[in-house]
N, C-alpha and C positions, 0 to 999 in steps of 0.2 A: 554224778554231779561234777566230779573232778574233770571228767572228759568234756563235759559241756563248757566248763570254765576255760579250759585250754583252747577249745574250738572258738569260743567267743573272743578270747584274747588274741588268737591268731587272726581272726577276722578283723578285729579292731586294728591290729598292727597292719594288716593288709590295706584296710581302708585309709589309714593314716598315710601309708606310703603312696597310695594312689592320689590322695589329695595333695601331698607334697610334690608328686610327679606332675600333677595338673597345674599346680601353682608355679612350678619351675617352668612348665611349658608356656603358661599364659604370661608370665613375667616379661620375657623378651618382647612379646607382641605389644603389651601395653607400653613398654618403654619406647618401642618403635613408633607407636602412635603419637606419644608425647613429643618425640624428636621431630616427627613430620609436622606436627602442629606448630611447634616452636619455629621450625624453618620457614613455614608458610607465613607466620606472623612477622618474622624478621624480613622476609621477602616483601611483604606488603608495606612495612615501614620504609624500606629502602626505596620502593616505587613512589611512595608519597613524598619522601625527601627529594627524590630526583625530580618529581613533578613540580614541587615548590621551587626548587633550584632553577628548573627550566623556565618557569613563569617569571621568576625574578630576573633571569638573564634577558628574557624577551622584553620586559618592562625597561630594563637598563638600555637595551638597544633602541627601543622606541624613544626614550628620553634623549639619547645621543643623536638620533636622527632629527628630532624636533629642534634641538639646539643648533645642529648643523644647518637646518633649513632657515631658522631665524637669523643666524649669522650671515647666511647667503643673501637673505632679503635686505638686511641692514646694509650689507656691502653694496647691493644694487642701488638702494636709496642714496647712499653716500656718493656713489659714482654719478648718479643722476643729478644730484645737487652740485657736484663739481663741474659737470658738463653744462649746467644752466648758467648762462652769463649773468653776472651781477650788474644790476642797474644802479648807476651812480647818479645821485640826485644833483641836478644842475638847473638852476632857475633860468639861466640864459638859454639853454637848450630847450627847456620847457616852453619858454615864450616863443621860440622859433616854431615849435610844433603848434602852438596856439594860433600864431599868425598864418601858418600854412592851412590850418583848419578853417580859419575865417575866409581865406582866399578861396578854398574849395567850396565853402558854403555859398559864397556870393555867385559862384559859377553854377550852382545847382548840383554840385557833386557831393551829395550828402553822405554817401558811404565813405568816400575819401576823407571828408571832414570829420566823421566819427573816429576813424583810425588815427588821425592827427591829434584830435583832442584827447583821446584815450592814452596815446603815447605821451602827450604832454603831462597828463596827470601822473603817469608813472615816473617821469623825470622831475616833477615839481617837488621841492622840499615840503615837508609836512607843515612847517611853521608858516608857509605862505598860504594861509587859509583863504584869503580873498581871491587869489589867482585860481586856486583849486575850485572854489565855489563858482567862479566865472566859467571855467571849462566844463564843469558838470552842468551848468545852466545852458551852455552852448550845445552840449550833447542833447539836452532836453529839446532844444529848438530844432536840431537836426532830426530827431525822432518824430517831432511834431510834423515836420515837412514830409516825412515818410509815412505819416498817419499811423505810427506805432505808438499809440497813446499810453499804453501801460508802461512802456519803457520811458516815455517822456515824463510820466508821473514819478517814476523811481529816480530819474536823474535830477529833476527839480527838487525832489525831497532831499537828496544828498546835498544839493547846493544850499538849501535852507538850513540844514544841520550845521553847515560850515559858516553860514552868515544869515542869522535869523531875521535880518531886516532887508533882505534882498528882494526888492520890489519886482524885478523882472521874473524871478523864480516863482513868486506867488502868482503873478499874472499868467505865466505860461502853464503852470500847473492847474490853474483855474480853468483854462481853455481845455486842457486834457481831461479834467474831470467832467466838464460839460459834454465833451464828445463821447465819453463813456457812460453818459446818462446818470451822472451823480450830481444833480443840481445843488444839493445841500452843501457838499464839499466844495463845489465850484463857487457858490455864493460866499462861503466862509473865506476862501482864498482871495477873491476879488475885493471883499470887504477889507481884508488885511492890507492889500495893495493900495486901496483908496485911503486907508488910514495913514499909511506911510508916505503916500504922495497925494495929499488932499486936493491939489490944484489940477490934477490930471483929469480932464473932462471925460475921457473915454472910460475911466474907471468908475466915475460917478454914474454914468449912463448904464454901464454893464452891471453895476451893483443893483440898480433899480430893476433891471430885467431879470436878473438871477434871483432877486428876492421873491418875485412872484412865482417863479418856477420852484424855488425851494419850499415855499409855503404850500404849494399844490402837492408837492411830493410828500411833505409831512402829513398832510390830510389823507393822502392815499395810504400811507403807512399806518396812520392811526385807524382808519377804517378797516384795513386788513387785520390789524391786531385785535380790534374790537370784534370783528367777525370770528376770528379764531377763539376768542374768549367766550363768545356767545355759543359757539358750537360745543365748547368744552362744558359750559354751564348747562346747556340743554341735555347733554349726555349724562351729566350727574343727576339732574332733576328728573330725567326720564325714568329712573328707578322708582320714583315716588309718584309717577303719573302726572308730573308737572313740567313746565317749561318756563323760560324767561318771559314769555308772553303773559304769564300769570302775575307778573310784577311790574309796577309802574313807578318810574322815578319822577317825583314832583319837586320842582325847584322852589325853595322858599325865597320870596322876593326881598325879604328883610335881611336875611343872613347870606343868601347866595348858596346855601347848602341844599342838599337833596334829601328828600324823605322817600323811602321805599314803601309803596303801598301794594298790598296783595289784592288781587281780583280773581274772581272765578272765571 
């Protein structure tokens, strides 16, 4: 028994030493792994920080470039403004341009007349609304001679804005509207011209002529609108196997109103 105990004790001591030796051997390995892991984590954090720092630097450079570009554009615009000659308002010079335009117009030089009138408008002081209106109206006349009816309408409209009782502008715009197949607008303008100059016989005659054309145009527009409404109604009633032909509008002679009657 004593011998067995001694042997067991020795074996236990031997196993303990072996475990200690193994622990001593494994200890440095585990420490090395921990160190490597820590170094890897630290390296990743450094890379992330460097990446963030690099992106921030790139954004700062982009902002700096944008500011420089904006400053360059502003500088170019300022230089362009400085290079553009300033137009000094001068009524006397504006009237010279107007007279030159009138002279060119009488010669049939309508392009030259337009240039003179436009230059006159640039020179004319803003408070001289009557003169500005006259030159706009003259531009409308020149465009009419060139059969540029849309521009004639625009110019006469500008004249009317400046002088709302300008008979010539209404008459000239009426002609331009008529030439662009807008009889309703043409009638309204010639009617206004006749109201402003009731003794002008040509306005009275033209108003009567355009009145007929305007009514005809209104009837055409009405028929077109009713046709579209009828198509829309038939489309809706078609889902129920019906159409507008199933309905009849009967006028009441006493009241003038209409009664809708259904028929098969």
